[in-house]
C-alpha positions in Angstrom: 118.6 96.0 112.9 121.5 97.5 111.1 125.3 97.7 111.3 127.6 100.6 111.6 129.9 100.5 108.6 132.0 103.7 109.4 132.4 106.3 112.1 133.5 109.6 110.5 134.7 113.0 111.8 136.1 116.2 110.4 137.9 119.0 112.2 136.0 121.7 110.3 132.5 122.2 108.8 132.3 122.0 105.0 134.8 119.1 104.7 134.4 115.5 103.8 134.7 113.4 106.9 137.3 110.7 107.5 136.5 107.2 108.7 138.1 106.8 112.1 136.6 103.3 112.7 135.4 104.3 116.2 134.4 107.2 118.4 132.6 108.4 121.4 129.0 109.7 121.3 128.8 112.4 124.0 125.4 112.9 125.6 123.6 116.1 124.3 126.7 117.0 122.2 127.4 114.5 119.4 130.4 112.6 118.1 133.5 113.7 120.0 136.0 115.7 118.0 133.6 116.4 115.1 133.0 120.0 113.9 129.2 119.5 113.7 128.8 118.4 117.3 127.3 120.8 119.8 124.1 121.6 121.8 121.6 121.5 118.9 119.2 119.1 117.2 121.6 117.9 114.5 124.4 116.5 116.7 125.1 113.4 114.6 124.3 112.6 111.0 123.6 109.2 109.5 123.6 108.0 106.0 123.0 104.4 104.7 125.7 102.7 102.7 122.8 101.8 100.4 122.4 105.5 99.6 126.1 105.8 98.9 125.8 102.9 96.5 123.2 104.9 94.5 125.8 107.5 93.9 128.5 104.9 93.0 126.0 103.5 90.4 126.1 107.0 88.8 129.8 106.6 88.3 131.1 108.5 91.4 134.0 107.3 93.4 132.5 108.0 96.8 132.5 106.2 100.1 131.7 106.6 103.8 132.3 110.2 105.1 132.2 111.8 101.6 128.7 113.1 102.3 129.8 114.5 105.6 127.9 111.9 107.6 129.2 110.8 111.0 127.8 107.3 110.9 127.4 105.2 107.8 124.9 102.4 108.3 123.8 99.3 106.5 120.6 97.3 106.7 118.4 99.9 108.4 116.0 102.1 106.4 116.9 105.4 107.9 114.5 107.6 105.8 111.5 105.6 107.0 112.2 106.3 110.7 109.8 109.0 112.0 111.1 111.9 114.0 111.3 110.9 117.7 112.4 107.3 116.9 115.0 106.2 119.4 118.0 104.2 118.3 120.4 102.1 120.3 123.8 102.5 118.8 126.4 100.0 119.9 126.1 98.7 123.5 125.5 101.9 125.3 124.5 104.9 123.2 121.0 106.0 122.5 120.0 108.7 119.9 116.7 110.2 118.9 115.9 111.1 115.3 115.4 114.9 115.1 115.4 115.5 111.3 115.1 113.6 108.0 117.1 115.1 105.2 118.3 118.7 105.1 118.3 121.8 102.9 121.5 122.3 101.0 122.1 126.1 100.8 125.1 125.6 98.6 125.4 122.8 96.1 128.3 120.5 97.0 131.0 119.1 94.7 129.1 115.8 94.5 126.0 117.5 93.2 128.1 119.3 90.5 129.7 116.0 89.5 126.6 113.8 89.3 123.7 116.3 89.1 122.3 114.8 92.4 123.2 114.2 96.0 121.6 111.7 98.4 122.3 113.4 101.7 119.6 116.1 101.5 116.9 113.4 100.9 118.3 110.3 102.6 120.5 111.5 105.5 119.0 111.7 109.0 120.1 113.5 112.1 119.9 112.5 115.7 120.5 114.0 119.1 122.5 111.9 121.6 120.3 111.0 124.7 122.9 108.5 126.2 126.5 108.6 125.3 128.9 105.7 124.7 131.5 104.1 122.5 130.6 103.4 118.9 132.7 101.5 116.4 132.5 99.9 112.9 130.6 96.6 113.2 128.4 97.7 116.1 124.7 97.2 115.7 122.1 100.0 115.4 118.5 99.2 116.2 115.2 100.9 116.8 114.2 100.7 120.4 111.2 103.0 120.5 
């Protein structure tokens, strides 16, 4: 079981996201008010705080949302979850892992600063099967 450390959104694609502390996961859509939500397989992105710490160890001043992730987690090994894994997020929401990592078509500012970026390898994406409120401090757990 893990913990949600941040709930982040951005009004436009290509921007770092800001931690709002809470949000609403909308069934088959994503995180309400986020530019990346919509009816596709990458509705919500997740990245572990442990991954962000790797970039901090390289000297970067980065934190939740800086890798454009919606949910920053701690204590759950996201990259080892197979596609199709179902996650209970908070008390109501359920998501299904649809993609591990992503291809970066354009290298981001973080890559140019550090020569590396964790999101393409260690970020995951889910589709929202059941909506609900999510906030910092909520649990995230594998249910199937």
